[in-house]
C-alpha positions as CSV (number, residue, x, y, z in Angstrom):
1,M,69.1,154.3,99.2
2,I,67.9,154.0,102.7
3,E,68.7,150.3,103.3
4,Q,71.9,150.8,102.2
5,S,72.7,153.7,104.9
6,V,71.0,151.4,107.6
7,V,73.5,148.5,107.0
8,A,76.3,150.4,106.7
9,L,76.0,151.8,110.0
10,S,75.2,148.5,111.6
11,V,78.3,147.2,110.2
12,Q,80.1,150.2,111.4
13,D,78.4,149.3,115.2
14,R,79.1,145.8,115.3
15,R,83.0,146.8,114.7
16,P,84.8,148.5,118.1
17,S,86.8,151.2,118.2
18,R,90.5,150.5,119.7
19,R,89.8,152.1,122.9
20,E,86.7,150.1,123.2
21,D,88.3,146.6,122.7
22,T,90.2,146.6,126.1
23,S,88.7,143.6,127.1
24,I,90.5,140.1,127.6
25,E,88.6,138.5,125.1
26,G,90.3,141.2,122.6
27,V,93.5,141.1,123.9
28,I,93.9,137.6,123.6
29,T,92.2,137.9,120.0
30,L,95.2,140.2,119.5
31,V,97.7,137.8,120.5
32,R,97.0,135.1,118.8
33,D,96.3,136.7,115.2
34,Y,99.6,138.3,116.2
35,A,101.4,134.7,117.2
36,K,99.8,133.2,113.6
37,Q,100.8,136.2,111.8
38,E,104.4,135.9,112.6
39,T,104.7,132.0,113.1
40,L,102.8,130.3,110.6
41,G,103.3,133.1,107.5
42,P,107.0,132.2,107.6
43,L,106.6,128.8,108.1
44,K,104.2,128.4,105.3
45,G,107.0,130.2,102.9
46,A,109.8,127.7,104.3
47,G,108.1,124.7,103.9
48,K,109.0,124.7,100.5
49,W,112.5,126.2,100.6
50,I,113.1,123.7,102.9
51,G,111.9,120.8,100.6
52,Y,114.0,122.0,97.7
53,G,117.3,121.9,99.9
54,I,116.3,118.4,101.3
55,A,115.6,116.9,97.9
56,G,118.6,118.8,96.2
57,S,121.3,117.7,99.3
58,V,119.9,114.0,98.7
59,L,120.5,113.7,95.0
60,L,123.8,115.8,95.4
61,G,125.4,113.3,97.8
62,T,124.2,110.5,96.0
63,G,125.4,111.5,93.2
64,L,129.1,112.6,94.8
65,A,129.5,109.8,96.6
66,L,129.2,107.5,93.2
67,V,131.4,109.8,91.1
68,L,133.8,109.6,94.1
69,L,133.8,105.9,94.6
70,G,134.3,105.7,90.8
71,L,137.1,108.2,91.2
72,L,138.8,105.4,93.9
73,R,138.1,102.7,91.7
74,L,139.3,104.1,88.7
75,I,142.9,105.1,90.9
76,Q,143.0,101.5,92.0
77,T,142.4,99.9,88.3
78,E,144.6,102.1,86.4
79,W,147.4,102.7,89.2
80,D,149.2,99.4,89.9
81,R,150.8,100.8,92.9
82,A,147.8,102.1,94.6
83,A,145.7,98.7,94.1
84,S,148.1,96.3,95.9
85,G,151.4,96.8,98.5
86,A,152.4,99.6,101.1
87,L,150.9,102.5,99.1
88,S,147.2,101.6,98.5
89,W,146.4,104.0,100.9
90,I,147.3,106.8,98.8
91,A,144.3,105.8,96.2
92,Y,142.0,106.3,99.4
93,L,144.1,110.1,100.2
94,I,143.8,111.2,96.7
95,V,139.4,110.9,97.2
96,L,139.5,112.3,100.3
97,I,141.3,115.3,99.1
98,V,138.8,115.3,96.0
99,C,136.3,115.1,98.5
100,V,137.5,117.8,100.7
101,L,137.7,120.3,98.0
102,L,134.2,119.7,96.4
103,I,133.2,120.4,99.6
104,V,135.1,123.8,100.1
105,V,133.9,124.3,96.8
106,A,129.9,123.7,98.0
107,V,129.8,125.7,100.7
108,S,131.7,128.6,99.4
109,R,128.9,128.9,97.2
110,I,125.7,129.1,100.0
111,K,124.4,132.5,99.4
112,Q,121.6,132.9,101.2
113,P,122.2,133.0,105.0
114,S,118.4,132.6,106.3
115,L,115.1,132.5,105.6
116,N,114.7,136.0,105.2
117,K,114.2,137.6,101.9
118,E,115.8,140.8,103.1
119,V,119.3,141.8,101.8
120,E,121.8,142.9,104.8
């Protein structure tokens, strides 16, 4: 019983109070710990978020590029006037309009404006 109180007292003696810890070393430690808390913590959580975003954008971009190329080939194959002659550019215009519409839909679906989980 006496040993526990001696150990507890010695642990309390080692911790300086807020007023006593105003040395340069204490200030540097406080600033370093604060910087770690405010920069490394959010960056660790953001890594997973950014990784999923990059993977999703690469897969979605590749898939949509193949679908748009397929649409172009479909229009050129099935519509005789779009494959040759003076109106061959219409197939490209149609695919461009579809592409712009897909971009508008994708941008309108973005819900989270930042990495913070705070709801505004």
